[in-house]
C-alpha positions in Angstrom: -18.3 -2.1 -26.2 -16.0 0.4 -27.8 -15.6 4.0 -26.5 -17.6 5.1 -29.6 -20.5 2.8 -28.6 -20.5 4.3 -25.1 -20.4 7.9 -26.5 -23.4 7.1 -28.8 -25.2 5.6 -25.8 -24.6 8.7 -23.7 -25.8 10.9 -26.6 -29.1 9.0 -26.8 -29.9 10.0 -23.2 -29.1 13.6 -23.9 -28.3 16.0 -21.0 -29.1 13.4 -18.4 -26.5 11.0 -20.0 -23.9 13.7 -20.1 -24.6 14.6 -16.5 -24.2 10.9 -15.5 -21.0 10.6 -17.5 -19.6 13.7 -15.7 -20.5 12.3 -12.3 -19.0 9.0 -13.1 -15.8 10.6 -14.4 -15.6 12.8 -11.2 -16.0 9.7 -9.0 -13.3 7.8 -10.8 -10.9 10.8 -10.6 -11.6 11.2 -6.9 -11.1 7.5 -6.2 -7.7 7.6 -8.0 -6.6 10.7 -6.0 -7.6 9.0 -2.7 -5.6 5.9 -3.8 -2.5 8.1 -4.6 -2.8 9.9 -1.2 -3.2 6.6 0.6 -0.1 5.1 -1.2 1.9 8.2 -0.2 0.9 7.9 3.4 1.7 4.2 3.5 5.1 4.8 2.0 5.9 7.5 4.6 4.7 5.3 7.4 6.8 2.3 6.3 9.9 4.5 5.6 9.7 6.1 9.1 9.3 2.6 10.7 12.3 1.2 8.8 14.4 4.2 9.8 13.4 3.7 13.5 14.1 0.0 13.4 17.4 0.5 11.6 18.5 3.1 14.2 17.5 0.7 17.0 19.5 -2.2 15.5 22.5 0.2 15.0 22.3 1.3 18.6 22.2 -2.2 20.0 25.0 -3.2 17.6 27.1 -0.4 19.0 26.3 -1.4 22.6 27.2 -5.0 21.7 30.5 -3.9 20.2 31.4 -2.1 23.4 30.4 -5.1 25.5 27.4 -3.5 27.2 24.8 -5.9 25.6 25.3 -9.6 24.9 25.4 -10.9 21.4 22.4 -13.0 22.1 20.3 -9.9 22.7 21.4 -8.4 19.4 20.6 -11.7 17.6 17.2 -11.7 19.2 16.6 -8.1 18.2 17.7 -8.6 14.6 15.4 -11.7 14.3 12.5 -9.8 15.7 13.0 -6.8 13.5 13.4 -9.1 10.4 10.1 -10.8 11.3 8.3 -7.5 11.7 9.6 -6.1 8.5 8.6 -9.2 6.5 5.1 -9.1 8.1 4.6 -5.5 7.2 5.8 -5.7 3.6 4.3 -9.1 2.8 1.0 -7.7 1.5 3.0 -5.5 -0.9 5.1 -8.4 -2.1 2.4 -11.0 -2.4 -0.8 -9.3 -3.3 -3.7 -11.6 -3.1 -5.8 -12.1 -6.2 -9.6 -11.8 -5.7 -11.4 -15.1 -5.6 -13.6 -15.9 -8.5 -17.2 -16.3 -7.6 -18.7 -19.7 -8.2 -21.8 -20.0 -10.4 -23.0 -23.0 -8.4 
């Protein structure tokens, strides 16, 4: 259906159709705003986590440079941090497509 078809359908229902259209529009706008706010929150959370992990790796790298921590510990930390980062961002890189429902 084209937008004109929807407009004529709403007009046939009169004030009730207009009220339902306004309610539906309000819900769509509210859902979009909630999605934007959720995305902002997720971005801030991931950014703060990456900064923390980067600072941790930098600190252990500095301690390794001065000989206070072994290189094996640094290697273990870097591998663990890499795994955590990949696990966190995998859902943003590889978004799953919704499964199609079977008729049978």
